[in-house]
C-alpha positions in Angstrom: 20.1 -80.1 -22.5 22.7 -78.3 -20.6 22.2 -77.3 -16.9 20.6 -74.0 -15.8 24.0 -72.5 -14.9 25.2 -72.4 -18.5 26.0 -68.9 -19.7 25.6 -67.4 -16.2 28.5 -64.9 -15.4 30.4 -65.9 -12.3 31.5 -62.9 -10.3 34.8 -63.1 -8.4 34.4 -63.9 -4.7 36.4 -63.2 -1.6 37.4 -66.8 -1.6 39.0 -66.3 -5.0 40.9 -63.3 -3.7 42.2 -65.2 -0.7 43.2 -68.2 -2.9 45.1 -66.0 -5.4 46.9 -64.0 -2.7 47.7 -67.1 -0.6 45.9 -66.0 2.6 42.9 -67.0 4.6 39.4 -65.6 3.8 39.4 -63.8 7.1 42.8 -62.1 6.4 41.6 -61.2 2.9 38.5 -59.6 4.3 40.5 -57.6 6.9 42.9 -56.4 4.2 40.2 -55.3 1.8 38.4 -53.4 4.6 41.5 -51.7 5.8 41.4 -53.4 9.2 44.3 -53.5 11.6 46.5 -56.6 12.3 47.3 -57.0 8.6 51.0 -56.8 7.5 51.5 -54.1 4.9 53.0 -56.6 2.5 50.0 -58.9 2.9 47.6 -56.0 2.4 49.4 -55.1 -0.8 49.3 -58.7 -2.1 45.5 -59.0 -1.4 44.7 -55.7 -3.0 46.7 -56.7 -6.1 44.9 -60.0 -6.3 41.5 -58.2 -6.1 42.5 -55.9 -8.8 43.7 -58.7 -11.1 40.4 -60.6 -10.9 38.2 -57.4 -10.8 36.8 -58.2 -7.4 34.1 -55.8 -6.1 33.3 -56.0 -2.3 29.7 -56.4 -1.3 28.6 -53.0 0.2 26.3 -54.7 2.7 29.1 -57.0 3.9 31.4 -54.0 4.2 28.8 -52.2 6.2 28.2 -55.1 8.6 31.9 -55.1 9.4 31.5 -51.5 10.4 28.4 -52.2 12.4 26.0 -50.8 9.7 23.6 -52.5 7.3 23.3 -49.8 4.7 19.6 -49.5 5.3 17.3 -46.8 6.7 13.7 -46.8 7.7 11.2 -44.1 6.5 8.0 -44.0 8.6 5.2 -41.9 7.3 1.6 -41.2 8.3 0.5 -40.3 4.8 2.2 -42.3 2.0 0.0 -41.0 -0.9 -0.3 -37.4 0.4 0.4 -34.4 -1.9 3.0 -33.2 0.6 4.5 -36.5 1.5 5.4 -37.6 -2.1 7.9 -34.8 -2.9 9.5 -35.1 0.5 9.9 -38.9 0.0 11.3 -38.3 -3.5 13.9 -35.9 -2.2 14.9 -38.2 0.6 15.1 -41.2 -1.7 17.3 -39.3 -4.1 19.7 -38.5 -1.4 19.7 -42.0 0.0 20.4 -43.3 -3.5 23.4 -41.1 -3.9 24.7 -42.4 -0.6 24.0 -46.0 -1.7 21.5 -46.6 1.2 18.5 -48.8 0.8 15.2 -47.6 2.2 12.4 -49.5 4.0 9.2 -47.5 3.6 6.3 -47.9 6.0 2.9 -46.2 6.1 1.3 -45.9 9.6 -1.8 -44.2 8.1 -2.1 -42.0 11.2 -2.5 -45.0 13.5 -0.3 -44.9 16.6 -0.4 -48.7 17.1 0.5 -49.3 13.5 3.4 -46.8 13.9 4.8 -48.8 16.8 4.5 -52.1 14.9 6.4 -50.6 11.9 9.0 -49.1 14.3 9.7 -52.5 15.9 9.8 -54.2 12.5 12.4 -51.7 11.2 14.5 -52.0 14.3 14.5 -55.7 14.1 16.0 -55.3 10.6 18.8 -53.3 12.2 18.3 -50.2 10.1 21.0 -47.6 10.6 18.6 -44.7 11.2 15.0 -43.5 10.8 13.2 -40.6 9.2 9.7 -39.9 10.6 7.4 -37.9 8.1 4.3 -36.3 9.5 1.1 -35.7 7.5 1.0 -32.0 8.6 3.2 -29.4 10.2 1.7 -29.7 13.7 4.1 -31.0 16.4 3.9 -34.7 17.0 4.9 -37.0 19.9 8.5 -38.2 19.9 9.3 -41.9 19.4 11.5 -41.6 22.5 15.1 -41.0 23.5 16.0 -44.6 24.1 16.0 -45.8 20.5 19.2 -47.5 19.3 19.5 -45.5 16.1 19.3 -41.8 15.2 15.9 -40.4 14.2 15.1 -37.3 12.1 11.6 -35.8 12.1 10.5 -34.0 9.0 7.6 -31.7 8.0 5.9 -32.1 11.4 8.4 -31.4 14.3 8.8 -33.7 17.4 7.5 -32.3 20.6 10.8 -33.2 22.3 13.5 -30.5 21.8 16.2 -33.1 22.2 15.1 -34.5 18.8 16.1 -33.0 15.4 13.2 -31.8 13.3 13.2 -30.2 9.8 10.2 -28.2 8.8 9.3 -25.7 6.1 9.4 -22.0 7.2 5.7 -21.2 7.1 6.1 -17.8 8.9 8.7 -16.9 6.3 6.3 -18.1 3.6 3.7 -15.6 4.8 6.3 -12.8 4.9 7.3 -13.6 1.3 3.7 -13.6 0.1 2.9 -10.3 1.7 6.1 -8.6 0.5 5.4 -9.7 -3.0 1.9 -8.2 -3.2 3.0 -5.0 -1.5 5.8 -4.8 -4.1 3.2 -4.9 -6.9 1.5 -1.9 -5.4 -1.3 -3.7 -3.5 -2.6 -1.9 -0.4 -6.0 -3.6 0.3 -5.0 -7.2 0.9 -7.1 -10.0 2.3 -6.0 -13.4 3.5 -8.3 -16.4 3.0 -7.0 -19.6 4.6 -7.8 -23.0 5.9 -8.7 -24.3 9.4 -7.3 -22.3 12.3 -6.3 -25.4 14.2 -3.5 -26.1 11.8 -0.2 -24.6 12.8 0.7 -23.9 9.1 -2.4 -21.7 8.7 -1.6 -19.7 11.8 2.1 -19.4 11.0 1.5 -18.1 7.5 -1.2 -15.7 8.8 1.3 -14.4 11.4 4.0 -13.8 8.7 1.5 -11.9 6.5 0.1 -9.8 9.4 3.6 -8.8 10.6 4.7 -7.8 7.2 1.6 -5.7 6.5 1.9 -4.0 9.9 5.6 -3.1 9.2 4.4 -1.5 5.9 1.7 0.5 7.7 -1.1 -1.6 6.3 -3.9 -3.7 7.8 -5.5 -6.8 6.5 -8.9 -6.4 4.9 -11.4 -7.8 7.4 -8.8 -7.1 10.1 -7.7 -10.8 10.3 -7.2 -13.9 8.2 -10.5 -15.4 7.1 -10.3 -19.1 8.3 -12.3 -21.9 6.8 -11.4 -25.1 4.9 -8.6 -26.0 2.5 -11.0 -26.2 -0.5 -11.9 -24.4 -3.7 -15.5 -24.1 -2.5 -14.3 -22.2 0.6 -12.2 -20.0 -1.7 -15.4 -19.1 -3.7 -17.5 -18.6 -0.6 -15.0 -16.4 1.2 -14.2 -14.3 -1.9 -17.8 -13.6 -2.5 -18.2 -12.4 1.1 -15.1 -10.3 0.9 -16.1 -8.6 -2.3 -19.5 -7.8 -0.9 -18.1 -6.2 2.3 -14.8 -4.8 0.8 -15.3 -4.1 -2.9 -12.1 -2.0 -3.0 -9.8 -4.9 -2.1 -6.9 -5.3 -4.6 -5.0 -8.4 -3.4 -5.9 -11.8 -2.0 -3.4 -14.2 -0.4 -4.9 -17.6 -0.2 -3.8 -20.3 2.3 -3.2 -22.9 -0.5 -3.6 -23.2 -4.2 -7.0 -24.8 -4.0 -8.5 -21.8 -2.2 -6.8 -19.6 -4.7 -8.5 -21.4 -7.6 -11.8 -20.8 -5.9 -11.0 -17.1 -5.6 -10.1 -16.9 -9.3 -13.4 -18.5 -10.2 -15.4 -15.8 -8.5 -13.3 -13.0 -9.8 -13.8 -14.4 -13.3 -17.6 -14.6 -12.8 -17.7 -11.0 -11.5 -15.6 -9.9 -14.5 -13.0 -8.5 -12.2 -9.6 -8.4 -13.9 -6.7 -10.5 -12.5 -4.2 -9.1 -11.8 -5.2 -5.6 -13.2 -7.9 -5.1 -10.5 -7.1 -7.9 -7.9 -3.9 -9.9 -7.6 -4.3 -13.5 -6.3 -1.7 -15.9 -5.0 -1.5 -19.2 -3.1 0.8 -21.5 -1.2 2.4 -24.9 -2.0 3.0 -24.4 -5.8 1.0 -27.5 -6.7 1.7 -27.3 -10.4 -1.4 -29.3 -11.4 -3.4 -26.3 -10.1 -1.0 -23.4 -10.6 -0.1 -23.9 -14.2 -3.7 -24.9 -15.3 -5.3 -21.8 -13.7 -6.4 -18.9 -15.8 -4.4 -16.8 -15.4 -1.6 -19.0 -14.1 -1.3 -18.8 -10.4 1.6 -17.2 -8.4 2.4 -19.4 -5.4 4.9 -19.9 -2.6 6.8 -23.2 -3.1 7.6 -24.9 0.2 10.7 -26.7 -1.3 9.5 -30.1 -0.1 11.9 -32.1 -2.2 14.8 -30.1 -0.7 13.3 -30.7 2.7 13.5 -34.5 2.1 17.0 -34.3 0.8 18.1 -32.3 3.8 16.5 -34.8 6.2 18.4 -37.6 4.5 21.7 -35.6 4.8 21.1 -34.9 8.5 20.4 -38.6 9.0 23.7 -39.5 7.3 25.5 -37.1 9.6 23.8 -38.5 12.7 24.7 -42.1 11.6 28.3 -40.9 11.5 28.1 -39.5 15.0 27.2 -35.8 14.3 24.0 -35.6 16.2 22.0 -32.4 16.5 18.7 -31.3 18.1 16.1 -28.6 17.9 13.9 -27.4 15.0 15.5 -26.4 11.7 13.3 -24.3 9.4 14.1 -24.5 5.7 13.6 -21.5 3.4 10.8 -21.4 0.8 10.7 -19.7 -2.6 8.3 -17.5 -4.5 7.1 -18.6 -8.0 5.7 -15.6 -9.8 3.1 -16.2 -12.5 0.4 -14.1 -14.3 -2.0 -13.8 -11.4 0.1 -11.2 -9.7 2.5 -10.1 -12.5 1.4 -6.8 -14.1 2.9 -6.2 -17.5 5.3 -3.3 -17.8 
């Protein structure tokens, strides 16, 4: 029987290029990577030799010559979270376009585990880091003395010297309120999650400011804070209907709360959107498209957030460092729960 190498395709190597062009391996490498101290005639001869044998340089080896490894680290506190996954998808798409490899580490909300993963990634000489939080509340910085650039995404760093990318939650609240007002709603309530979350407070602020500018007040005078669940949506909607039977619009802090609100309105035989319009945030399509009627929601553009974070990291690796908090715009997805037929 023949040896195990039979039939295996042998790819041209740098040694082959050097032999064909009559130079040393070191000179061939310098010529192919456009380094100095190579005579133009020699460079031409090496490039022609590489073309003749169809030699393709190893991207990692090229990066090492430039002090880069072609790898980045992505640290998250919530690997399987509903918000993390689209952000990770967007970042990975951008890194793939840039031919960067990604080391993904899940700290699971543990500060000690986070430090362990950080040191492991730095020991692998990654070119940069993205830190993805589980929520939009500010988080401690990893520090200013790291040897590589760091981008914080979804939850901002507490250090203004860092660059953080976050969804525009205040703008999301503005967009939601403007939409319901544009459909003729004037008695609008806001049911949301826990007050301790910055996202809940920011969205509530955007809604209240927009209603005030239109000469309107929130039903119940303030956002109704609770939990991020369908059961809370049902409980809060029952209470609101009992106290404010004339309400005609409900903005819910997320799509789960909105599903609970729809349940109660259906049980009470209140028409949606003819009598009461309902909308949510996050545009979780598992919920929005399976609701009856389908649910209008504000999409936080999380994949774009991930892509933008990767692009900012590419720029930082190239020396274009920035700082501060950058809020990315969101978008409204209108469905039947607010769209009155003409």
